[in-house]
Structure formats: C-alpha cells, structure tokens
Backbone as CSV, one residue per row, in Angstrom:
resi,resn,N_x,N_y,N_z,CA_x,CA_y,CA_z,C_x,C_y,C_z
1,UNK,-3.581,19.223,29.169,-2.183,19.304,28.835,-1.454,19.996,29.978
2,UNK,-1.704,19.610,31.188,-1.144,20.323,32.334,0.351,20.093,32.453
3,UNK,1.116,21.214,32.449,2.574,21.188,32.542,3.161,20.056,31.698
4,UNK,2.779,20.021,30.458,3.191,18.951,29.558,4.570,19.223,28.978
5,UNK,5.248,18.155,28.605,6.522,18.243,27.910,6.239,18.258,26.415
6,UNK,6.994,19.074,25.686,6.858,19.136,24.233,8.239,19.182,23.596
7,UNK,8.355,18.548,22.450,9.574,18.576,21.656,9.374,19.572,20.521
8,UNK,10.254,20.576,20.450,10.212,21.535,19.335,10.770,20.852,18.102
9,UNK,10.010,20.915,17.037,10.458,20.319,15.774,9.932,21.185,14.641
10,UNK,10.661,21.236,13.536,10.198,21.997,12.387,8.768,21.615,12.072
11,UNK,7.939,22.594,11.798,6.527,22.344,11.490,6.376,21.412,10.288
12,UNK,7.228,21.556,9.287,7.156,20.690,8.109,7.451,19.236,8.490
13,UNK,8.342,19.013,9.448,8.631,17.651,9.918,7.465,17.110,10.744
14,UNK,6.841,17.967,11.554,5.665,17.542,12.322,4.574,17.072,11.357
15,UNK,4.360,17.816,10.273,3.347,17.427,9.272,3.704,16.083,8.636
16,UNK,4.990,15.868,8.340,5.421,14.590,7.752,5.191,13.442,8.733
17,UNK,5.458,13.684,10.013,5.202,12.663,11.043,3.709,12.370,11.143
18,UNK,2.901,13.419,11.147,1.449,13.256,11.274,0.843,12.552,10.059
19,UNK,1.475,12.717,8.901,0.978,12.075,7.683,1.511,10.655,7.520
20,UNK,2.395,10.237,8.430,2.968,8.897,8.336,4.037,8.779,7.256
21,UNK,4.549,9.904,6.770,5.601,9.861,5.748,6.967,9.559,6.354
22,UNK,7.094,9.730,7.654,8.324,9.370,8.344,7.987,9.063,9.795
23,UNK,8.883,8.321,10.450,8.684,7.964,11.859,9.896,8.347,12.698
24,UNK,10.791,9.147,12.114,11.997,9.546,12.840,12.181,11.062,12.814
25,UNK,12.909,11.543,13.821,13.459,12.893,13.814,14.935,12.765,14.144
26,UNK,15.712,13.721,13.654,17.156,13.734,13.880,17.465,14.863,14.840
27,UNK,18.049,14.548,15.979,18.282,15.567,17.018,19.739,15.590,17.443
28,UNK,20.259,16.798,17.578,21.615,16.971,18.096,21.576,17.864,19.332
29,UNK,20.498,18.589,19.491,20.384,19.517,20.608,20.537,20.935,20.117
30,UNK,19.771,21.830,20.687,19.828,23.228,20.292,20.965,23.960,20.975
31,UNK,21.283,25.124,20.453,22.352,25.947,20.999,22.064,26.311,22.452
32,UNK,20.784,26.484,22.779,20.402,26.923,24.124,20.084,25.754,25.073
33,UNK,20.483,24.540,24.710,20.219,23.395,25.588,20.974,23.569,26.904
34,UNK,20.294,23.317,27.991,20.949,23.424,29.302,22.111,22.444,29.419
35,UNK,21.928,21.237,28.867,22.951,20.196,28.970,24.009,20.305,27.879
36,UNK,23.824,21.225,26.908,24.719,21.423,25.770,24.730,20.239,24.814
37,UNK,23.805,19.324,24.992,23.654,18.203,24.083,22.216,17.713,24.168
38,UNK,21.797,16.893,23.208,20.435,16.388,23.236,20.315,15.258,24.243
39,UNK,19.229,15.251,24.953,18.897,14.186,25.894,17.392,13.958,25.812
40,UNK,16.972,12.719,25.782,15.541,12.398,25.763,14.996,12.665,27.159
41,UNK,14.289,13.783,27.311,13.805,14.187,28.630,12.540,13.463,29.062
42,UNK,11.777,12.976,28.098,10.538,12.275,28.412,10.250,11.309,27.271
43,UNK,9.769,10.106,27.581,9.459,9.176,26.503,8.135,9.506,25.791
44,UNK,7.348,10.403,26.373,6.053,10.793,25.803,5.961,12.314,25.823
45,UNK,5.559,12.900,24.695,5.576,14.359,24.600,4.708,14.837,23.436
46,UNK,4.337,16.096,23.523,3.636,16.748,22.427,4.667,17.202,21.405
47,UNK,4.252,17.328,20.166,5.110,17.879,19.121,4.749,19.349,18.957
48,UNK,5.721,20.209,19.221,5.537,21.655,19.184,6.110,22.161,17.861
49,UNK,5.261,22.597,16.927,5.767,23.030,15.620,6.575,24.322,15.709
50,UNK,7.735,24.306,15.080,8.643,25.455,15.064,8.825,25.901,13.617
51,UNK,8.941,27.200,13.429,9.043,27.765,12.082,10.359,28.499,11.867
52,UNK,11.120,28.710,12.923,12.288,29.577,12.896,13.367,29.181,11.896
53,UNK,13.776,27.937,11.874,14.937,27.538,11.077,14.587,26.737,9.831
54,UNK,13.331,26.349,9.687,13.007,25.534,8.523,13.101,26.365,7.245
55,UNK,13.752,25.792,6.251,13.959,26.452,4.958,13.717,25.426,3.855
56,UNK,13.174,25.894,2.729,12.861,24.988,1.627,14.083,24.231,1.125
57,UNK,15.234,24.884,1.049,16.421,24.224,0.500,17.022,23.179,1.448
58,UNK,16.526,23.089,2.675,17.038,22.105,3.632,16.198,20.825,3.686
59,UNK,15.089,20.820,2.944,14.254,19.622,2.856,14.205,19.155,1.402
60,UNK,13.864,17.909,1.219,13.772,17.346,-0.127,12.660,18.059,-0.902
61,UNK,12.787,18.100,-2.232,11.806,18.823,-3.050,10.347,18.469,-2.755
62,UNK,10.044,17.201,-2.498,8.640,16.832,-2.259,8.106,17.383,-0.933
63,UNK,8.981,17.850,-0.044,8.545,18.436,1.228,8.647,19.960,1.227
64,UNK,9.254,20.535,0.196,9.525,21.976,0.182,8.259,22.825,0.262
65,UNK,7.198,22.421,-0.419,5.948,23.182,-0.352,5.386,23.201,1.064
66,UNK,5.687,22.184,1.837,5.230,22.124,3.219,5.823,23.213,4.087
67,UNK,7.021,23.664,3.752,7.634,24.762,4.497,6.776,26.010,4.337
68,UNK,6.448,26.321,3.103,5.630,27.509,2.823,4.239,27.382,3.430
69,UNK,3.610,26.229,3.266,2.236,26.074,3.776,2.182,26.146,5.298
70,UNK,3.177,25.595,5.991,3.163,25.690,7.454,3.429,27.118,7.909
71,UNK,4.295,27.835,7.198,4.554,29.229,7.553,3.321,30.098,7.286
72,UNK,2.636,29.839,6.177,1.404,30.579,5.873,0.339,30.314,6.932
73,UNK,0.229,29.048,7.332,-0.739,28.653,8.367,-0.433,29.371,9.686
74,UNK,0.824,29.420,10.066,1.234,30.077,11.315,0.979,31.582,11.256
75,UNK,1.148,32.174,10.075,0.956,33.622,9.930,-0.497,34.035,10.175
76,UNK,-1.420,33.110,10.001,-2.835,33.415,10.237,-3.129,33.656,11.715
77,UNK,-2.326,33.053,12.590,-2.527,33.166,14.038,-1.175,33.390,14.717
78,UNK,-0.576,34.565,14.557,0.786,34.794,15.046,0.955,34.779,16.569
79,UNK,-0.121,34.899,17.315,-0.003,34.920,18.777,-0.224,33.548,19.420
80,UNK,-0.520,32.545,18.593,-0.772,31.208,19.149,0.015,30.147,18.386
81,UNK,0.143,29.010,19.016,0.716,27.823,18.384,-0.326,26.730,18.502
82,UNK,-0.549,26.022,17.423,-1.521,24.928,17.423,-0.788,23.600,17.595
83,UNK,-1.100,22.916,18.685,-0.541,21.580,18.952,-1.542,20.575,18.403
84,UNK,-1.072,19.719,17.491,-1.972,18.770,16.832,-1.568,17.315,17.018
85,UNK,-0.407,17.083,17.657,0.033,15.699,17.777,0.851,15.440,19.038
86,UNK,0.938,14.171,19.349,1.604,13.652,20.528,2.480,12.501,20.045
87,UNK,3.585,12.245,20.713,4.482,11.172,20.273,5.020,10.378,21.452
88,UNK,5.336,9.143,21.168,6.050,8.270,22.108,7.368,7.903,21.447
89,UNK,8.469,8.095,22.153,9.778,7.693,21.640,9.932,6.197,21.873
90,UNK,9.884,5.443,20.803,10.013,3.986,20.875,11.478,3.610,21.073
91,UNK,12.358,4.363,20.401,13.801,4.140,20.537,14.532,5.460,20.364
92,UNK,15.675,5.566,21.014,16.596,6.689,20.850,17.907,6.048,20.392
93,UNK,18.169,6.157,19.094,19.323,5.490,18.488,20.399,6.530,18.218
94,UNK,21.611,6.273,18.661,22.709,7.204,18.437,23.463,6.831,17.167
95,UNK,23.650,7.825,16.313,24.387,7.647,15.059,25.615,8.542,15.117
96,UNK,26.764,7.969,14.758,28.014,8.728,14.832,28.759,8.793,13.504
97,UNK,28.234,8.160,12.451,28.969,8.150,11.190,28.056,8.468,10.008
98,UNK,28.643,9.082,8.994,27.907,9.525,7.808,27.330,8.357,7.015
99,UNK,28.020,7.219,7.012,27.549,6.056,6.257,26.198,5.560,6.795
100,UNK,26.069,5.466,8.106,24.800,5.037,8.715,23.725,6.071,8.424
101,UNK,24.051,7.327,8.567,23.086,8.388,8.305,22.605,8.339,6.858
102,UNK,23.495,8.091,5.922,23.131,8.017,4.501,22.118,6.896,4.253
103,UNK,22.248,5.793,4.976,21.299,4.679,4.798,19.888,5.050,5.261
104,UNK,19.772,6.087,6.090,18.462,6.548,6.569,17.824,7.574,5.628
105,UNK,18.556,7.985,4.591,18.136,9.109,3.767,16.722,8.979,3.184
106,UNK,16.319,7.824,2.776,14.980,7.639,2.181,13.867,7.683,3.230
107,UNK,14.232,7.751,4.506,13.244,7.619,5.578,12.925,8.935,6.283
108,UNK,13.383,10.066,5.711,13.077,11.374,6.304,13.029,12.440,5.218
109,UNK,12.584,13.651,5.593,12.381,14.730,4.617,13.589,15.627,4.412
110,UNK,14.608,15.561,5.263,15.737,16.480,5.170,16.666,16.098,4.020
111,UNK,17.334,17.096,3.450,18.303,16.803,2.399,19.489,16.061,3.007
112,UNK,20.201,15.345,2.160,21.377,14.609,2.630,22.409,15.576,3.215
113,UNK,22.608,16.718,2.553,23.574,17.696,3.047,23.189,18.224,4.425
114,UNK,21.903,18.541,4.614,21.476,19.073,5.905,21.615,18.012,7.002
115,UNK,21.215,16.777,6.713,21.328,15.705,7.705,22.791,15.507,8.106
116,UNK,23.675,15.535,7.109,25.099,15.355,7.412,25.652,16.551,8.190
117,UNK,25.162,17.747,7.891,25.565,18.935,8.647,25.178,18.784,10.123
118,UNK,23.985,18.235,10.386,23.544,17.995,11.761,24.481,17.008,12.451
119,UNK,24.883,15.951,11.734,25.785,14.948,12.295,27.135,15.577,12.657
120,UNK,27.652,16.441,11.806,28.983,17.029,12.005,29.007,18.108,13.084
121,UNK,27.848,18.748,13.338,27.797,19.800,14.356,28.040,19.159,15.720
122,UNK,28.867,19.763,16.555,29.269,19.193,17.847,29.785,17.765,17.608
123,UNK,30.880,17.675,16.889,31.411,16.390,16.404,31.555,15.305,17.461
124,UNK,31.808,15.681,18.698,32.025,14.667,19.729,30.713,14.084,20.256
125,UNK,29.588,14.666,19.861,28.275,14.209,20.340,27.568,13.430,19.232
126,UNK,26.880,12.354,19.580,26.166,11.584,18.562,24.905,12.310,18.081
127,UNK,24.465,11.959,16.893,23.175,12.403,16.378,22.142,11.402,16.896
128,UNK,21.083,11.913,17.489,20.035,11.040,18.009,18.951,10.876,16.949
129,UNK,18.667,9.636,16.618,17.569,9.311,15.721,16.454,8.794,16.626
130,UNK,15.428,9.627,16.790,14.294,9.212,17.623,13.271,8.525,16.746
131,UNK,12.972,7.280,17.069,11.927,6.520,16.391,10.635,6.803,17.150
132,UNK,9.678,7.442,16.475,8.477,7.944,17.142,7.206,7.257,16.671
133,UNK,6.377,6.905,17.628,4.990,6.499,17.349,4.166,7.755,17.577
134,UNK,3.523,8.251,16.524,2.842,9.540,16.560,1.331,9.363,16.588
135,UNK,0.689,10.237,17.349,-0.767,10.245,17.501,-1.286,11.652,17.221
136,UNK,-2.411,11.732,16.529,-3.055,13.032,16.314,-4.024,13.299,17.451
137,UNK,-4.095,14.556,17.851,-5.070,14.949,18.859,-6.433,15.048,18.178
138,UNK,-7.439,14.490,18.813,-8.792,14.579,18.257,-9.196,16.049,18.098
139,UNK,-8.852,16.841,19.086,-9.118,18.274,19.045,-7.794,19.006,19.225
140,UNK,-7.338,19.735,18.190,-6.095,20.489,18.334,-6.188,21.478,19.494
141,UNK,-5.037,21.787,20.078,-4.978,22.700,21.213,-4.195,23.942,20.798
142,UNK,-4.834,25.105,20.896,-4.169,26.371,20.612,-3.675,26.960,21.926
143,UNK,-2.381,27.275,21.963,-1.807,27.872,23.174,-1.177,29.217,22.820
144,UNK,-1.168,30.134,23.765,-0.518,31.419,23.496,0.973,31.220,23.236
145,UNK,1.490,31.926,22.245,2.906,31.848,21.921,3.662,32.749,22.888
146,UNK,4.416,32.134,23.773,5.173,32.871,24.784,6.637,32.943,24.387
147,UNK,7.301,33.964,24.862,8.724,34.126,24.582,9.516,32.900,25.072
148,UNK,9.080,32.307,26.164,9.789,31.144,26.726,9.725,29.918,25.806
149,UNK,8.820,29.921,24.835,8.718,28.800,23.905,9.636,28.960,22.699
150,UNK,10.320,30.086,22.596,11.207,30.339,21.475,12.626,29.910,21.780
151,UNK,13.506,30.173,20.848,14.924,29.880,21.045,15.330,28.510,20.543
152,UNK,16.621,28.280,20.550,17.194,27.040,20.031,17.322,26.000,21.143
153,UNK,16.201,25.418,21.497,16.197,24.353,22.498,15.205,23.294,22.053
154,UNK,15.466,22.081,22.433,14.633,20.962,22.004,13.364,20.813,22.827
155,UNK,13.480,20.968,24.128,12.378,20.644,25.029,11.730,21.882,25.621
156,UNK,10.419,21.828,25.729,9.634,22.907,26.324,8.705,22.330,27.378
157,UNK,8.392,23.146,28.353,7.341,22.824,29.315,6.162,23.720,28.951
158,UNK,5.103,23.111,28.492,3.906,23.873,28.126,3.201,24.250,29.414
159,UNK,3.034,25.534,29.614,2.509,26.040,30.881,0.987,26.009,30.971
160,UNK,0.319,26.120,29.835,-1.149,26.166,29.848,-1.734,24.803,30.180
161,UNK,-2.841,24.840,30.870,-3.569,23.606,31.153,-4.716,23.498,30.157
162,UNK,-4.753,22.393,29.470,-5.810,22.171,28.490,-5.919,20.685,28.225
163,UNK,-7.123,20.195,28.153,-7.335,18.767,27.907,-7.022,18.451,26.451
164,UNK,-6.189,17.446,26.233,-5.804,17.071,24.885,-6.854,16.182,24.235
165,UNK,-7.664,15.530,25.011,-8.689,14.671,24.438,-8.140,13.359,23.921
166,UNK,-8.886,12.767,23.027,-8.567,11.454,22.477,-7.368,11.533,21.531
167,UNK,-6.499,10.522,21.573,-5.347,10.410,20.686,-5.584,9.263,19.707
168,UNK,-5.369,9.516,18.429,-5.531,8.481,17.402,-4.193,8.267,16.695
169,UNK,-3.723,7.014,16.615,-2.455,6.766,15.933,-2.542,7.210,14.468
170,UNK,-1.448,7.793,13.949,-1.461,8.278,12.571,-1.319,7.148,11.558
171,UNK,-0.916,5.976,12.025,-0.824,4.814,11.138,-1.168,3.552,11.907
172,UNK,-1.514,2.522,11.183,-1.861,1.256,11.814,-0.636,0.665,12.498
173,UNK,-0.872,-0.272,13.412,0.245,-0.955,14.076,1.156,-1.611,13.043
174,UNK,0.541,-2.250,12.042,1.304,-2.953,11.014,2.171,-1.982,10.200
175,UNK,1.599,-0.857,9.805,2.360,0.136,9.031,3.500,0.714,9.870
176,UNK,3.236,0.963,11.146,4.298,1.478,12.014,5.406,0.450,12.172
177,UNK,5.040,-0.803,12.403,6.063,-1.850,12.545,6.943,-1.930,11.296
178,UNK,6.328,-1.809,10.118,7.079,-1.885,8.864,8.062,-0.712,8.752
179,UNK,7.611,0.501,9.080,8.509,1.651,9.003,9.605,1.568,10.070
180,UNK,9.251,1.133,11.266,10.234,0.986,12.335,11.294,-0.040,11.935
181,UNK,10.866,-1.115,11.314,11.796,-2.141,10.862,12.723,-1.599,9.768
182,UNK,12.191,-0.763,8.882,13.016,-0.147,7.824,14.088,0.746,8.456
183,UNK,13.730,1.465,9.509,14.705,2.309,10.227,15.776,1.430,10.866
184,UNK,15.354,0.391,11.571,16.321,-0.491,12.238,17.244,-1.163,11.245
185,UNK,16.700,-1.604,10.107,17.517,-2.256,9.066,18.522,-1.278,8.482
186,UNK,18.091,-0.033,8.269,18.996,0.980,7.723,20.143,1.258,8.708
187,UNK,19.808,1.337,9.989,20.839,1.570,11.008,21.820,0.399,11.047
188,UNK,21.281,-0.817,10.989,22.120,-2.018,11.076,22.978,-2.209,9.826
189,UNK,22.507,-1.681,8.710,23.266,-1.804,7.459,22.992,-3.071,6.757
C-alpha cells in the first residue's frame, strides 16, 4: 500500500459497501478540503473508515446498529485503523436537485433528511454520487492512526507501506451490474 490514496468514509457506510448493501457514496467535500469542494482525486482508492461524524440518527434504522458496532470495534484498537477494502469509481455523477436525490433513497443507508442536508450544504456545488465497485482485501491492513488522517477531508495519502494482497469483489459482476443499473435508472428518473 505504498503512498496509497484513500477515501475517508463513515465506517458504517464502508461496512454497507463491503456487504454489497449499497454501491454508492454521497460526497460534497469536507470543510478542510484544499479545493473547498469534492473532486475525484483518483479512480482507485482504499476505503478509510471514519468514526468522527457518524451518528445513529443519520442512518436508516436497519443500519443504526452498525454505527455502534463499528465504534466498538475501533475502540478495541484506538491507535490503529484497519483498512479492509478497496474501490474503483465507476462513475462520478453530479446531483443538484432534491427530486433526483430522493429517487436514490432506497439505494443507500443515510436518512432522507441527512442526504438532503448534504445536498443543500454549499448550495452552489453539486452532490457527487460515486458509483463504486468494491473489493475486500484478502488480508486487512492495520496502520497507525496519525493526526494527519483526521479532520474533515475526503482524501488521504496513506504513508505506510504495506502489501494489500489479493482483492476479491464483494459481489458478482451480475449483481454489481444490477445495482449500478438501479442507480443509473434512479438518476435518470
């Protein structure tokens, strides 16, 4: 994993991606983004689980227990972060209206209110819906939790060198195509 790029995402969302329950993330960009907006910095990246802002009331009830379980898991090893997955951005779709976002509601774990709040934040900037093909690492990689990995930013440069090993897709090609098509149909209306 030499000088690898990673996308910070709520740990509960990373788990949903790894389980094949969703194939999208909603990005607007963090407060500390250098560009002040979200930009796809790399089409291939590790998923870096974040625990800072995830809250049970911001995800749908069926995902709420995942917030607690990921936080409990992280508390067992407070000085490290476990990287368990890798993703390829198949598409970066810009959404600018609440109606389109509402059509995506069944395809992600966030509450409708939270998703709409993300859309409204920085009103002049679009919400990026990243369609991701996700792979699990055969062997998870534990890295030291550094201060530079914190904060409200989307992209990180992982400084540690470590072999990620074999990558296995979290879903079959057919299942991914079906979910990707559901996302595209929802966007198209």
